N, C-alpha and C positions, 0 to 999 in steps of 0.2 A: 458320864460317858453316854448314857442313853439319850440325855437331852441334847448333847452336841450332835450325835449321829442323826437323830431325828429331824435336826434343822439343817443338815449338811447337804449341799448339792454339788459338791466337788467329787465326781466319779473316780478321778485319778487318786485323790487322797484316800477315798474309802478303799479302793483297790489295793493301794500300797499298804494300808493298815491290815487288810486280810492277809496279805503275803508276809507281813512282819509276824502276825499272830501264828500263821502256819509254820513259819520258820522257827519260832521259839517253841512251839508245840513239838516239832520234830527234835529239836535239841534236848528238850526235857525228856522226851521218850528214849533217846539214845543214852541219856544219863540215868535212866531208870528213876525218874522223879515224877511219879504220877499224882502227887498231892494237889497240883494246881490244874489238872486236866479240866475240871469243871469250870474253872475260870476262863480257860481259853475257849471252851465250847460256848460259854455264855457271850463272850466277845463276838464270836463268829455268828451266833444267832441274831445278834444286833446288826452286824455289818453286812452279811450277805443279802438279806432282804432289802436293805437300804440301797446297796449297790444295784440290784436288779430293778428297783423302783426308778432310780435316777436314769439308768439306761433306757427304760421304757418311756420315761418323760422325753429324753433326748430324741428317741425315735419318732415319738408322736409329734414333737415340735418340727422335726425335718419333714414329716409327711404333710403337716398342715401349713408349711411355709409357702407363701406366694413369692415365687422368683421375681415378679415385677416390683416387689417392695424391697428388694435387696440393694437398690441403688446401682452404682457403677459395677459392671462385670467385666472380667477379662478372661482370656483362655488358658491362664495357668491352672495347675491342679488345685482343687478345692477339697479339703479334707472332710468329706461327708461320707457316711457309711450306707446310704440307701441309694440304690441304683436308679430307681424311678425318679428321685429327686434330681439326680445329675441330668437325666433326660429332660426334665422339666426346665432346669436352668439352661441347658443348651438351647432349647427352643426360643429363649429370649434373644439370641443373636440373630440379626436380620440376614447375615451372610451364611450360606451353607458351608462355606469353607471354614469360617470361624466356629460354626456348630461342631463340625468334625474335629477341628483342633482341640476344642474344649473337651469332647468326648474321649479322644485319643489320650490326651494328657491325664484326665482323671482315671480312666480305665488303667492306664499304665502305672499311675501312682498306686492304685488300689492293688494291682497285681504285685507291685514291688513289696508292698507292706505284707500282703499275704505270703509271699515266697519267703519273707524273713521269718515268719512265725509258723508256717504250715508246710507239710511235705509237698513236694512238687506235683505229686499225683492226686492231691486232694481234689474233692469236687468243687470247692470254691475257686482254687487256682485254675482249674480246667475251665470253669465257667467264664472267668475273666479273659483267659487266653482265647477262648472262642469269640468273646465280644470284640476283641482286637483284631483277630486274624482269620477266623473261620467264615466260610460261606454257609448259609442255611437254606435249605430247600423250602420253597413256598409254592403254593398253587394260585395261579391268577383266576380271579372270578370270571374273567371274560375268555379265558383260554382253558382248554382241557389239559394242555401240557404244562409241565412245571418249569419254573425259571429260577435263576440263582440270585439271591439277594446279597448285595455287597455289604461286608462289615464296614465300620467306620474308617478303618485304616485303608481298605481297598477303595472305598468311595472317595476318600481324600486324595488318594493317587490319581483317580480318574479326574478329579477337580484340577489337579495340577496339569494333567494332559489335555484337558478340554480346550484351552485357548488355541493350541496348535493342531490338535488331532481330534477334536470333538466330532467333526463331521464323519470321519473315517470310523470312529468307534461306534457312532450311531448307526451307520450303514452296516457294519459288521453284524451288530446285534439284530437289526431288522432282517438281514439276509439269513442268518442262522435260524431265526424264529420261523421264517417262511419255509426253509428247508426241512425243519423239524415237523412242520405241519403238512408237507408235501405240496406246497403252493409255490414252487419255483418259477412257474410261469409269470408270476406277478413281478419278477425281476426284469422282464423284457420291457424295453423303453427306457431303461435306466442308464443308457450309454453316456448321455451328457453329464449326469451326475458322477458316474464312475470315472469318466475322463477328467473331470475337475478335481476329484479326489486324488487320483493317481499323480497328476501333474502338480497339484498343490503340495502333496507330500514331498515329491522330488525337489521342489523349489525351496521348501522351508524347513525340512526336518533337521538339517545341520544346525541352523541358528536356534531352533527350538530345543534341541538336545543340549546345547551349551548352556541354556538357561535352567535346565533341570538339575537340581542338586541332590535329589534322592535316587539311589540306585534302585529302589523299588519301582520308582516311576519308569526308569529306563527298561527294567525287566518287563513291566507291564506293556510298555510301548512295543517292544519287540514281539511280545506274545500277540498283541492285537494286529500288528502288521503281518505276522505269520498267518493269523486267522483270515486277514484280508486277502492274502494270497490264495488260501483255500477257497474262499467265496468266489474269487475271480476265476477259479477253475470249475465252477459249477456250470452246468449245461447252458443256461441262458447268457452267460457272460464269457465263457472260454473262447468264443470265436471273435471277440472284440479285438481290433488292432491295438487298442491302448494297453493290452496285456504285455506287449513287448517293452513297454516303458517302465514296468514295475522294477523296483530296485531289488536286487538279489539279497535274500535274507542273510547269507554269510557275509556279503559285502557290508550290509548295514551293521552287523555285529562288529566287524573289523573297524569300521569308522567310528562307532560308539566308543570302543576301546581307545581310539586315538584321542577322543575328546575327554574321556573319563578313564584314565589308566587304571584306576582301582576297581572298575566295574567287573 
């Protein structure tokens, strides 16, 4: 037995043996048969250290793996247990959209496995939920104010919105940052850009909405357009004639529901 265990690298087989031994040990205890307790303890003393050693080898192997040597990669979930390794593999995709799909799929897979085996309020489950959905506060080295860093899921949604609404999203973020720093005067002279954004949205938003399959993307779009309305109400922009051409938020939501009844 000792010779077999010392030469075994099958962590699942060792783990099953441990549980079989524990099960038999429990049965013997319930039947008040202590005569072979020493035997069970001897087996566990062989199995547990070997199991831990194999897991350490697996973790070390993952940490030392070079993603560039893995060959063909796809965006489906990969059953790896080290978060940093998933990030390194994601970096091998040339497209940011594919990187995000890979991260979302793997985080979701890990979260699913954890929720099957752990309580929902556990630290591990909460950590992966944050990786998928939460925003984290960070401080820019060039700015004294803080900004919100998008999670992979939120960033993926913005990637979906970028072809049709990237210009508006960028302008909203720029204007909000200027407002936060008290530099609204820098928005003067943006009439041409704002006019293009307002009219461009009015001309293309219906066709763009039809191409969006994710409800999360539609929600994010409405939120950004609502923020765009607020930006247009700021002092340097609120007197511009183009404001009269803004689409009413309520009308936008009604129209979105027409195209996406389940929204």
